[in-house]
C-alpha positions as CSV (number, residue, x, y, z in Angstrom):
1,M,-0.9,20.3,-14.9
2,Q,0.1,18.7,-11.5
3,Q,3.9,17.8,-13.0
4,N,4.5,22.2,-13.4
5,K,3.1,22.7,-10.0
6,H,5.9,19.9,-8.6
7,A,8.3,21.0,-10.3
8,E,7.6,24.9,-10.0
9,A,7.5,24.1,-6.4
10,M,11.1,22.2,-6.4
11,V,12.6,25.0,-7.9
12,T,11.8,27.8,-5.6
13,R,12.8,25.4,-2.8
14,F,16.4,24.8,-4.8
15,R,16.3,28.9,-5.3
16,E,15.5,29.5,-1.5
17,L,18.5,27.0,-0.5
18,V,21.2,28.2,-3.5
19,E,20.1,31.8,-2.2
20,D,20.4,30.9,1.3
21,A,23.9,29.9,1.2
22,G,24.7,32.7,-0.8
23,D,25.1,32.2,-3.9
24,S,22.9,32.8,-7.2
25,L,21.7,32.4,-10.4
26,S,20.9,33.8,-13.4
27,V,16.9,32.9,-14.2
28,N,17.3,31.0,-17.2
29,H,19.3,27.7,-15.1
30,Y,16.0,28.0,-13.0
31,N,14.1,27.8,-16.3
32,E,16.3,25.0,-17.5
33,L,16.0,23.0,-14.3
34,K,12.4,23.4,-14.0
35,L,12.6,21.5,-17.7
36,I,14.9,19.0,-16.4
37,I,12.7,18.4,-13.9
38,E,9.3,18.0,-15.8
39,A,11.0,15.4,-18.4
40,G,11.6,13.9,-15.4
41,L,8.1,13.9,-13.4
42,D,6.5,12.8,-17.2
43,T,8.5,10.0,-17.5
44,A,8.1,8.6,-14.3
45,L,4.7,9.1,-15.2
46,L,4.7,7.6,-18.7
47,E,7.0,4.2,-17.2
48,A,3.8,4.0,-14.0
49,M,1.4,4.1,-17.1
50,E,3.1,1.7,-19.3
51,K,3.2,-0.9,-16.1
52,V,-0.5,-0.1,-15.2
53,A,-1.1,-0.7,-19.1
54,L,0.7,-4.2,-19.2
55,Q,-1.8,-5.1,-15.8
56,L,-4.7,-4.0,-17.4
57,D,-3.7,-6.2,-20.2
58,D,-2.9,-9.2,-18.2
59,V,-6.3,-9.0,-16.3
60,S,-8.3,-8.7,-20.2
61,H,-6.4,-11.7,-20.8
62,D,-7.3,-13.4,-17.7
63,I,-11.2,-12.3,-18.1
64,R,-11.2,-13.4,-22.2
65,H,-9.4,-17.1,-21.1
66,N,-11.9,-17.9,-17.5
67,A,-15.0,-16.0,-19.7
68,S,-14.1,-18.9,-21.9
69,F,-15.0,-22.0,-19.7
70,F,-18.4,-20.3,-19.3
71,D,-19.7,-20.5,-23.1
């Protein structure tokens, strides 16, 4: 899944920033951050899919409505 790759890239970049600042976090914290990022990406994806589904529903309603004029 693309979300996993994006989350991993974000965590890797964050780890670089933390380490460049001379700090460190445990592997568990980075793993938890990855899960949080994945959850956020999944939520955003589902919200976008819901919006598309509503648009498709509107279009299908319009098609059915307009088709009734041709019967």
